[in-house]
Backbone bond lengths (Angstrom), bond angles and torsions (degrees), N, CA, C in turn:
res aa  C-N    CA-C-N  psi(-1)  N-CA   C-N-CA  omega(-1)  CA-C   N-CA-C  phi
1 M - - - 1.475 - - 1.580 109.41 -
2 N 1.360 119.85 -31.75 1.454 123.19 -177.86 1.544 110.15 -60.27
3 K 1.368 112.74 -39.96 1.402 117.04 178.60 1.559 117.72 -60.39
4 L 1.420 113.41 -39.79 1.370 120.06 176.03 1.483 114.60 -67.82
5 C 1.331 113.47 -37.90 1.469 120.28 175.01 1.457 111.87 -63.26
6 E 1.265 120.50 -39.78 1.500 125.25 179.59 1.527 108.93 -64.51
7 A 1.348 118.23 -43.69 1.420 122.25 179.58 1.573 111.84 -64.01
8 A 1.340 113.58 -36.53 1.448 121.46 179.09 1.487 109.24 -67.79
9 E 1.354 117.18 -47.62 1.424 119.00 -178.28 1.491 111.20 -63.39
10 A 1.307 123.02 -31.49 1.446 129.81 -177.64 1.609 107.88 -63.61
11 V 1.295 115.36 -25.68 1.501 113.65 179.64 1.619 109.32 -109.16
12 G 1.253 114.76 12.31 1.404 119.10 169.09 1.524 117.79 95.92
13 V 1.422 115.92 16.68 1.372 121.63 -175.19 1.556 107.53 -94.37
14 N 1.322 121.95 138.68 1.377 127.55 179.05 1.602 108.74 -79.39
15 A 1.287 121.75 93.31 1.372 125.62 -173.34 1.594 110.26 -86.27
16 D 1.354 114.38 69.59 1.436 122.78 -173.92 1.513 109.15 -81.82
17 D 1.402 112.46 -168.64 1.501 116.88 179.99 1.578 112.03 -65.25
18 E 1.404 113.43 -35.44 1.496 118.65 176.28 1.493 109.61 -62.20
19 F 1.263 118.89 -48.17 1.521 123.56 173.06 1.467 114.62 -44.76
20 R 1.392 109.97 -50.16 1.505 116.76 -177.33 1.472 112.13 -69.70
21 R 1.315 119.78 -34.12 1.424 122.47 179.42 1.479 112.32 -68.66
22 K 1.302 118.98 -44.51 1.388 125.11 -172.46 1.557 108.87 -73.12
23 F 1.310 118.80 -36.41 1.546 121.88 177.08 1.464 106.61 -71.74
24 A 1.284 126.36 -37.36 1.447 126.40 177.94 1.512 110.78 -66.06
25 R 1.365 120.33 -35.95 1.427 125.58 179.00 1.571 106.64 -73.24
26 Y 1.328 115.63 -42.87 1.536 119.65 178.41 1.439 110.16 -56.24
27 F 1.317 118.34 -44.20 1.537 123.01 -174.68 1.629 106.00 -68.33
28 E 1.355 115.69 -39.32 1.485 115.19 173.50 1.486 115.76 -58.77
29 L 1.314 116.18 -43.41 1.504 124.20 176.65 1.503 111.01 -61.23
30 I 1.263 119.75 -41.12 1.443 124.19 176.88 1.537 108.41 -60.53
31 E 1.330 113.31 -55.32 1.458 116.76 -178.88 1.467 113.93 -59.75
32 S 1.216 120.17 -42.65 1.472 124.18 174.77 1.463 113.80 -52.76
33 A 1.286 115.21 -48.42 1.468 128.19 -174.34 1.565 105.87 -67.34
34 N 1.328 118.68 -43.37 1.420 122.24 -177.39 1.548 108.38 -65.13
35 S 1.293 121.40 -26.72 1.369 121.35 -179.61 1.519 112.85 -74.95
36 R 1.348 114.66 -14.34 1.549 123.46 -177.37 1.496 113.66 -100.56
37 F 1.395 111.71 -38.71 1.542 118.17 -177.31 1.536 108.45 -156.86
38 N 1.247 114.28 170.86 1.522 116.48 -179.87 1.477 113.09 -83.92
39 L 1.388 114.57 86.94 1.403 121.41 179.65 1.562 104.47 -80.85
40 T 1.301 118.24 -54.20 1.467 120.50 179.16 1.466 111.00 -144.04
41 G 1.291 123.03 154.43 1.472 121.35 -177.45 1.406 106.39 -88.29
42 V 1.392 128.77 -0.09 1.319 132.39 -175.51 1.567 108.28 -96.24
43 T 1.353 118.64 116.06 1.387 118.31 178.31 1.590 112.78 -134.19
44 G 1.387 114.24 170.22 1.438 116.41 -177.65 1.505 107.72 84.77
45 W 1.407 118.02 144.44 1.411 122.73 -169.91 1.548 110.04 -68.28
46 E 1.210 122.10 -38.50 1.530 120.55 -179.89 1.432 114.13 -63.87
47 R 1.409 114.00 -46.83 1.468 118.30 177.95 1.487 112.31 -65.15
48 V 1.310 121.02 -43.33 1.491 122.96 -177.57 1.464 105.70 -62.63
49 R 1.452 115.07 -49.91 1.463 116.15 -177.82 1.510 112.53 -55.04
50 D 1.298 116.52 -46.60 1.558 121.93 -171.89 1.499 111.93 -75.14
51 E 1.374 112.23 -49.69 1.507 117.19 -167.77 1.463 109.33 -85.85
52 L 1.258 121.54 -31.42 1.522 124.03 -175.95 1.487 113.59 -104.00
53 F 1.371 119.72 -53.54 1.411 120.66 -170.62 1.624 107.86 -78.30
54 I 1.370 115.39 -54.87 1.420 115.86 -174.98 1.554 115.46 -62.42
55 R 1.318 110.13 -44.88 1.486 114.08 -178.79 1.595 108.46 -66.25
56 S 1.298 120.30 -29.78 1.510 116.64 177.83 1.496 109.41 -70.26
57 L 1.370 119.92 -26.74 1.407 114.70 -178.67 1.634 113.52 -67.47
58 K 1.280 115.72 -6.67 1.472 120.09 177.81 1.577 108.86 -70.91
59 F 1.339 116.88 -23.68 1.491 117.50 174.37 1.551 110.34 -64.74
60 L 1.294 120.91 -9.72 1.462 125.60 177.44 1.486 107.98 -94.36
61 S 1.230 122.18 9.97 1.527 125.48 179.26 1.492 108.18 -58.32
62 P 1.314 119.49 137.74 1.464 122.43 173.99 1.536 114.63 -48.48
63 V 1.292 118.93 -24.34 1.465 120.62 -177.40 1.567 107.99 -56.90
64 A 1.365 120.35 -34.63 1.383 125.64 -179.74 1.524 112.81 -64.15
65 G 1.370 117.07 -33.92 1.437 119.48 174.93 1.530 120.21 -113.51
66 G 1.404 109.02 27.26 1.565 111.12 -179.22 1.499 110.32 67.06
67 H 1.313 113.07 -129.42 1.444 118.38 -173.20 1.582 109.56 -98.15
68 I 1.331 116.09 0.51 1.512 122.23 174.67 1.478 108.45 -76.06
69 S 1.327 122.28 142.78 1.461 117.30 175.64 1.509 108.93 -61.87
70 A 1.354 112.13 156.05 1.526 117.43 -168.20 1.533 107.23 -68.55
71 V 1.370 118.40 -43.17 1.487 118.77 -171.87 1.513 108.24 -65.04
72 E 1.345 114.21 -38.02 1.473 118.14 -175.44 1.608 108.09 -71.70
73 W 1.353 116.13 -32.48 1.481 116.47 177.84 1.512 111.75 -69.29
74 F 1.252 115.22 -39.59 1.598 122.14 -174.38 1.525 109.08 -75.81
75 S 1.359 120.07 -22.04 1.506 123.08 -174.61 1.559 107.57 -63.37
76 G 1.346 118.54 125.53 1.388 124.62 179.99 1.405 118.13 71.59
77 R 1.338 117.40 6.80 1.563 118.99 177.14 1.504 106.77 -87.95
78 R 1.429 112.18 158.86 1.401 123.33 178.45 1.600 106.77 -97.29
79 I 1.274 115.28 113.66 1.484 120.63 -175.16 1.581 110.90 -113.26
80 L 1.301 116.82 140.42 1.461 118.82 172.90 1.529 109.50 -123.21
81 D 1.301 117.76 134.53 1.385 131.87 176.91 1.537 109.10 -103.19
82 V 1.390 116.08 101.90 1.504 121.56 175.38 1.485 115.29 -84.69
83 G 1.361 119.51 122.48 1.404 122.61 -174.54 1.440 109.80 73.29
84 A 1.436 119.69 53.69 1.367 123.92 -169.47 1.423 115.07 -72.39
85 G 1.314 120.01 -25.73 1.574 122.10 176.55 1.476 109.72 55.04
86 A 1.296 120.29 -118.79 1.493 124.08 -179.65 1.483 113.27 -83.10
87 G 1.328 117.65 10.34 1.490 119.90 -179.52 1.551 112.36 95.16
88 I 1.261 111.51 23.80 1.576 116.52 -179.14 1.571 105.38 -111.28
89 P 1.337 121.25 118.44 1.516 121.09 5.63 1.510 120.05 -93.99
90 G 1.389 112.71 -4.28 1.530 117.52 -166.33 1.561 110.94 -53.57
91 I 1.191 122.84 -51.78 1.512 123.99 -173.94 1.563 107.72 -67.55
92 V 1.307 119.33 -36.07 1.478 117.36 174.09 1.515 110.82 -64.07
93 L 1.305 120.48 -36.73 1.433 118.56 179.57 1.530 112.62 -73.70
94 K 1.389 117.14 -32.37 1.359 120.52 178.57 1.606 110.89 -69.60
95 L 1.319 115.78 -40.91 1.469 117.36 179.16 1.587 110.04 -69.05
96 S 1.319 117.85 -19.38 1.468 125.19 -176.38 1.621 107.00 -83.58
97 V 1.404 112.31 -46.42 1.457 118.45 -174.80 1.521 103.95 -128.86
98 P 1.403 114.76 81.83 1.512 118.91 -175.52 1.452 117.57 -55.37
99 D 1.404 125.67 -26.17 1.340 126.71 -179.27 1.569 119.09 -84.61
100 M 1.302 114.40 8.51 1.507 116.14 169.59 1.422 109.96 -79.95
101 S 1.367 115.21 157.44 1.454 121.65 171.09 1.502 107.72 -101.73
102 L 1.429 110.98 127.14 1.543 118.25 -169.06 1.573 108.04 -121.76
103 T 1.440 113.90 131.31 1.373 115.75 162.46 1.523 110.78 -117.15
104 L 1.366 115.48 135.83 1.424 120.65 -172.13 1.606 103.08 -113.42
105 L 1.415 116.20 121.29 1.386 120.06 -172.64 1.485 108.20 -118.57
106 D 1.382 118.45 128.17 1.458 118.10 176.11 1.604 105.60 -153.08
107 S 1.312 117.12 151.43 1.426 121.05 -177.78 1.537 113.09 -84.59
108 S 1.334 116.23 -16.61 1.477 122.97 -179.31 1.475 116.16 -81.49
109 Q 1.277 121.63 115.07 1.521 121.80 -176.34 1.569 108.17 -68.11
110 K 1.342 118.78 -28.86 1.408 115.79 175.16 1.601 117.31 -69.01
111 K 1.301 110.30 -32.82 1.488 119.55 177.11 1.493 108.24 -72.39
112 T 1.335 119.10 -48.48 1.496 118.89 174.84 1.456 118.38 -58.31
113 A 1.402 111.84 -35.70 1.426 115.51 175.47 1.493 112.20 -61.83
114 F 1.314 116.57 -41.46 1.461 122.81 178.28 1.483 112.67 -64.78
115 L 1.441 118.66 -40.75 1.422 122.99 172.15 1.489 112.78 -61.56
116 R 1.251 122.16 -44.43 1.469 120.69 175.87 1.472 115.08 -61.20
117 D 1.274 117.01 -39.94 1.472 123.63 178.49 1.617 110.91 -68.25
118 A 1.273 113.75 -37.29 1.544 121.25 178.40 1.543 106.09 -68.93
119 V 1.261 119.25 -47.55 1.534 124.09 -175.13 1.513 104.16 -60.56
120 A 1.389 121.49 -42.36 1.443 123.63 -171.48 1.571 103.85 -77.71
121 E 1.284 117.76 -42.67 1.525 119.97 -174.24 1.573 108.65 -58.37
122 M 1.388 114.05 -40.42 1.479 119.49 -172.60 1.490 110.36 -90.11
123 G 1.432 120.22 -4.28 1.353 120.32 179.95 1.559 117.49 69.48
124 L 1.262 115.32 29.59 1.446 120.05 176.61 1.430 116.92 -74.72
125 E 1.342 116.35 133.12 1.479 120.06 -175.61 1.549 106.12 -105.81
126 S 1.357 118.21 163.71 1.416 125.87 177.35 1.577 111.85 54.45
127 V 1.332 114.28 44.34 1.365 120.94 178.39 1.509 107.52 -124.42
128 E 1.330 123.39 126.41 1.508 130.20 169.63 1.423 109.01 -109.75
129 V 1.387 114.34 139.98 1.419 121.11 173.42 1.552 107.88 -118.68
130 V 1.317 116.31 125.50 1.514 120.88 -176.39 1.487 106.22 -119.46
131 T 1.289 114.91 129.17 1.492 122.29 168.10 1.555 111.01 -92.08
132 G 1.299 117.60 123.97 1.491 118.94 -179.89 1.578 111.52 159.89
133 R 1.186 115.57 173.81 1.537 122.66 -178.57 1.447 102.84 -96.62
134 A 1.451 112.13 144.31 1.515 118.65 -179.26 1.590 109.48 -59.55
135 E 1.390 111.99 -37.63 1.506 111.47 -175.78 1.600 110.34 -58.00
136 E 1.274 116.83 -31.86 1.544 117.03 -178.80 1.516 110.03 -90.10
137 I 1.347 121.29 -43.12 1.378 121.78 -172.38 1.638 110.56 -69.99
138 A 1.309 116.46 -23.56 1.428 122.09 176.43 1.557 113.24 -66.13
139 R 1.315 118.46 -17.80 1.376 124.29 -177.72 1.515 112.06 -94.51
140 D 1.384 115.33 -7.51 1.530 125.36 172.76 1.566 110.24 -71.16
141 P 1.293 119.41 116.28 1.513 117.65 178.13 1.511 116.44 -57.63
142 N 1.345 117.04 -16.36 1.374 116.86 172.96 1.527 117.25 -74.65
143 H 1.318 114.02 -15.19 1.498 121.09 -174.89 1.573 107.76 -119.12
144 R 1.329 120.55 -32.65 1.505 123.11 -169.50 1.542 108.61 -65.98
145 E 1.310 116.06 124.53 1.462 122.53 178.59 1.603 112.53 52.73
146 S 1.267 111.91 42.00 1.464 115.11 -173.72 1.646 112.81 -119.92
147 Y 1.225 116.55 5.83 1.486 119.55 -169.08 1.531 108.82 -117.68
148 D 1.325 119.46 138.37 1.429 125.47 174.97 1.487 108.64 -71.42
149 L 1.325 115.04 -35.61 1.541 119.12 -177.75 1.576 110.11 -148.17
150 V 1.263 111.28 131.15 1.475 120.45 177.30 1.508 108.54 -108.92
151 V 1.307 125.67 120.64 1.440 128.83 -176.32 1.564 107.68 -114.43
152 S 1.321 111.33 148.90 1.508 118.16 174.29 1.533 104.59 -158.85
153 R 1.431 110.43 156.65 1.453 117.67 -174.36 1.493 109.81 -139.35
154 G 1.308 113.69 102.27 1.490 123.33 172.96 1.460 115.04 53.73
155 V 1.270 116.76 41.05 1.542 119.83 179.30 1.461 113.54 -91.28
156 A 1.329 120.56 -18.94 1.366 125.71 -176.09 1.469 113.46 -170.39
157 R 1.413 117.77 173.62 1.440 120.06 172.28 1.523 109.37 -68.36
158 L 1.361 111.07 153.07 1.551 114.92 179.38 1.440 116.63 -52.35
159 V 1.361 119.27 -37.84 1.478 118.75 -172.38 1.551 105.66 -69.15
160 E 1.274 118.33 -31.09 1.534 121.68 175.88 1.445 106.88 -75.46
161 L 1.314 120.85 -51.78 1.453 119.68 177.02 1.471 117.95 -45.88
162 A 1.341 117.41 -39.78 1.462 121.98 -178.66 1.541 105.79 -57.04
163 E 1.222 119.00 -50.17 1.476 122.39 -175.20 1.570 111.16 -67.54
164 L 1.284 119.21 -29.44 1.437 127.21 -176.22 1.509 112.17 -90.49
165 T 1.267 120.16 -16.07 1.485 119.52 -178.62 1.594 116.46 -121.28
166 L 1.504 116.51 -37.41 1.361 117.93 179.71 1.621 117.29 -56.12
167 P 1.323 116.09 -36.52 1.493 119.53 -179.62 1.533 111.86 -61.13
168 F 1.326 118.10 -17.48 1.487 118.07 177.70 1.522 113.95 -94.22
169 A 1.255 118.99 -10.62 1.494 123.10 -175.84 1.527 109.96 -82.61
170 S 1.283 117.73 133.92 1.414 123.88 177.52 1.529 109.55 -71.22
171 L 1.262 122.69 163.71 1.443 126.54 173.43 1.555 102.39 -68.40
172 G 1.270 111.39 132.80 1.400 125.06 -177.24 1.603 111.42 80.39
173 G 1.336 115.50 -0.22 1.425 117.98 176.03 1.622 108.82 -89.31
174 A 1.287 116.79 -162.67 1.394 119.57 -176.16 1.520 113.00 -157.42
175 T 1.318 116.47 162.78 1.521 120.18 168.17 1.427 109.15 -122.92
176 V 1.299 117.49 149.75 1.440 124.13 179.73 1.559 108.57 -134.26
177 A 1.256 117.44 130.70 1.540 120.00 177.64 1.560 104.72 -128.86
178 A 1.350 110.37 135.99 1.423 124.03 174.58 1.459 109.61 -92.64
179 K 1.360 115.58 115.64 1.422 120.12 -176.99 1.593 108.33 -124.74
180 G 1.359 119.34 -177.94 1.371 123.94 178.34 1.468 114.05 -77.87
181 P 1.344 119.97 -175.65 1.514 120.20 -166.91 1.541 109.79 -80.36
182 N 1.271 125.56 -12.52 1.472 127.06 -177.67 1.488 111.93 -118.45
183 V 1.286 116.27 87.56 1.561 118.46 -175.88 1.542 108.96 -123.56
184 S 1.321 121.89 11.77 1.437 118.71 176.77 1.443 122.53 -51.20
185 D 1.495 109.78 -39.31 1.497 115.23 175.66 1.464 113.14 -75.36
186 E 1.241 118.32 -30.03 1.534 124.17 178.77 1.554 107.47 -67.40
187 L 1.381 115.49 -41.55 1.409 120.69 -176.37 1.619 108.97 -67.97
188 E 1.330 117.33 -40.27 1.415 121.57 176.59 1.604 108.57 -64.47
189 E 1.266 116.75 -46.91 1.404 122.35 -174.97 1.556 108.07 -62.59
190 A 1.350 121.65 -35.26 1.446 123.69 -177.61 1.442 117.03 -83.88
191 E 1.295 120.68 -10.41 1.474 126.74 -177.36 1.498 116.74 -45.04
192 F 1.406 110.98 -49.44 1.446 119.11 -175.38 1.626 107.08 -71.01
193 A 1.291 116.27 -44.48 1.461 114.93 -179.02 1.588 114.05 -59.42
194 A 1.338 111.02 -46.75 1.387 120.56 -176.21 1.570 111.11 -55.80
195 E 1.355 111.50 -49.17 1.540 118.75 179.11 1.502 106.65 -62.69
196 L 1.182 121.57 -42.80 1.434 121.60 -170.48 1.461 106.06 -69.65
197 L 1.300 125.13 -32.93 1.466 129.64 -175.74 1.456 111.92 -88.30
198 G 1.256 118.20 -1.65 1.467 121.11 172.83 1.516 122.43 109.74
199 A 1.381 110.70 11.12 1.570 115.88 -176.07 1.541 110.07 -96.13
200 A 1.329 109.62 152.27 1.430 118.64 166.53 1.622 109.92 -73.92
201 P 1.197 121.14 172.90 1.497 123.61 178.23 1.487 108.54 -59.93
202 A 1.299 119.96 140.29 1.415 125.23 -179.57 1.464 115.06 -61.80
203 V 1.404 112.10 146.27 1.492 118.34 168.93 1.425 107.70 -116.86
204 S 1.272 118.88 131.35 1.540 119.23 178.94 1.532 111.27 -129.38
205 T 1.325 114.66 148.85 1.482 124.80 -179.29 1.432 108.73 -128.41
206 N 1.355 119.43 146.67 1.501 121.57 173.86 1.442 105.67 -120.29
207 S 1.318 114.51 139.02 1.474 121.96 172.77 1.547 112.23 -155.74
208 A 1.319 117.35 156.97 1.441 119.62 -179.32 1.526 107.62 -76.46
209 D 1.372 115.81 157.97 1.421 120.32 -171.07 1.596 112.44 -76.14
210 G 1.315 118.55 -12.89 1.441 122.56 -176.63 1.399 116.86 82.76
211 S 1.417 116.42 7.99 1.430 117.03 -172.63 1.616 106.59 -100.67
212 G 1.289 113.96 -1.84 1.514 111.06 -177.77 1.504 113.49 89.99
213 S 1.325 121.41 -1.32 1.369 132.93 178.38 1.545 111.05 -71.98
214 D 1.367 118.00 166.41 1.499 117.97 -175.36 1.435 111.74 -88.40
215 D 1.323 116.92 -177.12 1.500 119.55 -165.00 1.596 111.14 -67.79
216 K 1.310 118.37 -17.93 1.500 114.04 179.73 1.619 111.00 -69.22
217 D 1.311 118.41 -12.01 1.379 117.59 177.91 1.565 113.29 -104.60
218 T 1.380 115.45 18.73 1.443 124.88 172.42 1.511 105.01 -68.64
219 D 1.404 117.61 133.64 1.407 124.95 177.71 1.522 111.40 -94.33
220 T 1.244 120.35 149.61 1.475 129.44 163.62 1.495 111.39 -107.45
221 M 1.292 118.67 112.19 1.451 116.60 172.96 1.515 111.26 -90.41
222 V 1.309 117.86 126.50 1.395 123.28 -176.27 1.522 111.70 -112.74
223 Y 1.373 119.96 113.48 1.387 123.61 -179.19 1.618 111.29 -106.52
224 W 1.367 110.38 139.56 1.389 120.44 171.08 1.516 108.65 -123.73
225 M 1.343 115.14 123.01 1.497 118.02 175.30 1.562 108.27 -88.75
226 K 1.306 117.24 141.10 1.389 119.73 -177.39 1.544 111.77 -97.28
227 I 1.314 108.69 112.31 1.506 115.45 -173.96 1.516 114.59 -111.73
228 G 1.313 117.83 -8.09 1.447 124.10 179.86 1.542 111.73 -143.91
229 S 1.233 114.21 150.00 1.541 117.64 175.12 1.546 111.99 -59.17
230 T 1.383 115.84 145.39 1.409 119.59 173.76 1.564 110.86 -80.25
231 P 1.292 120.31 123.83 1.470 119.77 -179.89 1.425 110.65 -47.24
232 D 1.398 114.49 150.43 1.483 120.44 -172.49 1.607 110.57 -60.22
233 E 1.218 118.17 -35.35 1.488 126.98 -173.35 1.558 113.08 -67.55
234 F 1.300 115.13 -10.48 1.547 121.30 178.61 1.442 110.92 -110.30
235 P 1.435 119.75 144.48 1.426 124.13 -5.12 1.450 113.18 -73.33
236 R 1.394 117.77 157.75 1.436 123.25 175.81 1.578 110.33 -72.56
237 R 1.314 112.05 -177.75 1.451 112.43 -172.15 1.482 111.28 -75.00
238 N 1.351 115.95 170.42 1.423 122.90 -169.09 1.542 114.15 -48.01
239 G 1.300 118.36 133.04 1.409 123.81 176.09 1.473 118.26 81.88
240 V 1.361 118.18 -12.58 1.413 122.94 -173.05 1.558 110.63 -75.69
241 P 1.369 118.51 -40.03 1.417 124.67 175.50 1.556 110.66 -54.46
242 H 1.329 118.97 -29.84 1.416 120.25 178.25 1.591 112.87 -90.67
243 S 1.243 113.03 -38.34 1.591 117.69 -175.92 1.566 106.28 -81.36
244 R 1.349 124.21 -32.46 1.410 117.98 -174.70 1.615 101.32 -135.59
245 P 1.308 123.25 72.68 1.446 124.91 179.61 1.457 111.77 -57.79
246 L 1.297 113.21 151.38 1.500 122.31 -179.05 1.596 107.41 -81.44
247 T 1.426 113.67 74.82 1.452 117.13 175.06 1.496 114.97 -90.85
248 R 1.260 118.10 163.71 1.457 121.76 177.94 1.423 117.66 -47.95
249 G 1.302 119.32 -31.97 1.538 127.07 -176.16 1.560 104.56 -56.09
250 M 1.327 115.59 -33.14 1.495 116.27 -176.57 1.601 110.63 -64.59
251 Q 1.287 114.43 -24.85 1.481 118.98 -174.59 1.512 112.50 -55.85
252 V 1.325 115.09 -30.68 1.556 120.22 -173.31 1.536 106.82 -64.27
253 A 1.477 113.81 -40.65 1.391 115.56 -179.60 1.554 113.60 -81.78
254 G 1.307 111.69 -18.68 1.559 114.23 178.54 1.517 106.72 98.10
255 R 1.330 108.79 158.19 1.484 117.01 -178.40 1.453 111.78 -63.24
256 S 1.302 123.38 -37.70 1.495 124.42 177.97 1.519 114.90 -61.16
257 D 1.325 112.82 -33.22 1.448 117.19 178.68 1.611 112.37 -71.00
258 A 1.317 109.26 -34.25 1.503 112.53 -179.35 1.511 111.61 -76.27
259 V 1.283 114.71 -30.58 1.448 123.81 175.15 1.578 110.84 -67.19
260 R 1.424 115.18 -48.42 1.461 122.72 -177.13 1.570 111.30 -61.15
261 K 1.291 114.71 -32.54 1.473 118.27 -175.82 1.561 110.46 -91.23
262 R 1.334 121.92 6.84 1.391 122.29 179.52 1.467 111.66 -67.56
């Protein structure tokens, strides 16, 4: 637990006794769920601490809030975790900055049932759990362009993530995705989609995960600032962002052709 607390303190989180208690309980809930169904492939305290908890804390990097301290920036904000799974990174962020408002979105009913139980068990307030696909929920006016920050962790290629996350971000808001160490090709592939969906050019940062692991576990944090509204036709229907990503090749036929073939 000391290692987790040190990582939290490094990004400005007050890792007090309550912080320790809730993370200990969160770990117990993850382990219990893993014994019943495939919640996450990461098991055991050291792996969960290093690969799930500590790496999630990098979403609190000051880059997300410019020169304002990360904790101060996140306080009072509305945050969405797309593809929340076991609550990574969303619940880690909520435990670190309790006064943020958090929505956890996942298409798996088993996983959202776990999330609801975990939120209730740990007494977390201002947390909503939504079961559904991002392509559908992003068309709900309660969620579309309603979030200050949309987070995701390794759920898809960046070109797909652009279409699954940017429609949720408010104007002036942002999305941030945690990816592996080598994403230059993905960044280039996603440029067209991100621009079409309302984002400024991506900003990316690389840093070690703090767990003492080797370079292959270095994360790249990819940020898109939302500077324009997402066109009404996006995201496209379920599965299409994955099967027919919005790559630059579509630019030849034009936006209307890309939309017509959705």
